[in-house]
N, C-alpha and C positions, 0 to 999 in steps of 0.2 A: 848484308848488302854485298852485291857483287863488286869486284874490282874493275871490271872492264867498262861498265856503264859510265862512271864518273870520268874515266880516261877518254872516252870518245864523245862526251856530252857537247863539249864546245865545238868540235869538228862537225858533228851531226847537225847541230843547230845553226851553223854559219849561214847556209843559204836563207833560212827564215829570218835570221837576225838582219842580214843585209837587205832583204826585201821589204820587211814590215815590222818585225819585232823591236828593232832598235829604236825605231821612231815612237812606237807605242810606249816602250819602257821609259824613254827619255821624257815624254810628256807626263806620264803618270808620276814617276819618281821626282821630277822637277817641282811637283806640286806638294810634295811631303814637306811639312815645316816642323819646327821645334825639335823636341826629342822623338826620334822615329824608331819603331820596331819593324824590322824586316823579318818575315817568316820564310824559312827555307831559302836562304841566300845562295845556295848552291856554289857555283864557281865564282861568285862575286860580280856577275855580268852587270848588275844594277849599280854597283858602287861608284863608278866614275860620274853617274848622272845626278847624284845628289848635290843640290846647289843651295837650297834654302834651309836644310836641316841644320841644328846645332850639334847633334850627336845622333849616331845610328847604333842601335844594338841589334845584331844580326844573329839569328839562330840557324843552325844547319846541323842536323844529326849525323850526316854521312861524313865521316873523318876525312875520306879522300877528297871530296868536294870542298870541304872547309879548308884543307890544306892548299888546294888549288886557288882558293879565293884570296889568299893572303897577298899574293902579288898585285892584285887589283886594288887593295886597300891603299897602296902607295899612289894610285891614280885618282884617289878621291880628294876632294877639297875639304871634306869634314872628317871628324873623328868617328872611326868605326871600330866597335868591339864585337868579336864573334864569339859565340857560345855553342858548345856541342850538347844541345838539348832539343827535346821535341816539343811541337806546338801545343800538345795536349796538357803540359805541365810546365808552365813558364816560370822562371825563377825571379820574377819581378813583383814589386808591390802593387797593390791596386791604385788605379788612376795615375799611372806613371807617364803614359805616352800621349803626345799630341797628334801623332799620325802613325798609321800602320800601312806597310807595303807587302803585297804577296804576289809574286808572279810565277806562273806555271809551277805551283807547289801543291794546291788543294787537291790535285788528282792523286797524290801519293800519301797524303796524310791519313793514317789508319782510322782515326775517329775525327772526322771533320767537324761534327757537331760540338764535341768537347773543345776542339781547337778554337772555334769561334766564341765559345763561352769564355775561355782563357783570354782570348784577344780582347773581348769586351771588359773583362775584369780588369786587365792591366792598362786599358786605355781610358783616358779621361772622358766624362760626358761630352758628347758632341765631337769626339776625335774623328779625324778623317780617315777613312779606309780606302786604299787604292789597290785593286786586284786586276790581274791579267791572267786569264785561265782558259785552258781548253775544256770544253763541256760536251755533254750529250746533245747532238743536233736535233732540232725540232723539225725532224723529217722523218716520215714513216719508215722508208727504206734504210737511209743512212743511219738513223738512230738505232735500228735493229741490228745493223752491221757492226756498229760500235759495241752493242751488247754482246754479240757473238764472239767478237775479237778480244774483248776485255780479259778473259781468263788466261789467254796465251800472252796477251800484252803485259799483263801483271808480272808474269815470270821473266819475261825478256827485258823489261825496262824498270827494274827496281821498285815494283809496286804501284806502278802508274795505272790508274783507272781511265780508260777511254771514255766511259759513259757517266762520269760524275755530273750531277745537276747542281753546280755551285751556285748558280743565280737563284734557283728554287730554294736551296738551303738557306741563303742569306734572307730571302723573303720570309722564311718561316722563323727567323731570329729577330732580335730587337734592334734592328738597324733600319736606317732610312736610305733608300736608294735613289741617288739624284741623277746618275747618268749611266747608260749602258751602250757601248759601241760594239757592233758586231763585225767580224772579219771572217773571211772564208766561209760565207753562207751560214754563219753562226757557230762554226766549230771553235772559234776563239772569241771571248768577250773581254773588253776593258770595262771595269765596273768601278764607279765612284760612289761611295756611300758614307754614312757617319754613324757613330755609336749613339744609341738612344738610352743606354743604361744610366741610372742616376747613382 
């Protein structure tokens, strides 16, 4: 992973955070209750928004981003523990978590199918899942543009896929989707769902 991307991430995202993303994050994260798993916590931008969680276990494989997130742990009202692990192999027991949060991370996970299987394994039956992701747009021209730009974007932005169909992926797994909110003509989706595994 490159060193420059984590260093500019917060600065690059500031206009989006101030315009829309902060409100979306706050709404989703505030719904997470009990013991919470956060997938790809990045620089910890979600940490101050946890209000109902009893504990947060946050995974982040990028060591530079994880280091930057430590200052935001101090701004949180709840206990947060970070781990330098990947979503495809979570170091937690089955049926551990009441809620799962993932924001702007599924675009970079190398094997998103395995990641969802692991999330389901460590989540309790009927656990709540809250996601905020950018996805491939359901538009003939714009979707194809995302497809064409993805190979370059992958190299520039630490493995980020512009054209991931995260909602379609969730629909193919054993989850119940209760709400989907679209932003910027479907480029970003806020998704609420629950784990159906027994």
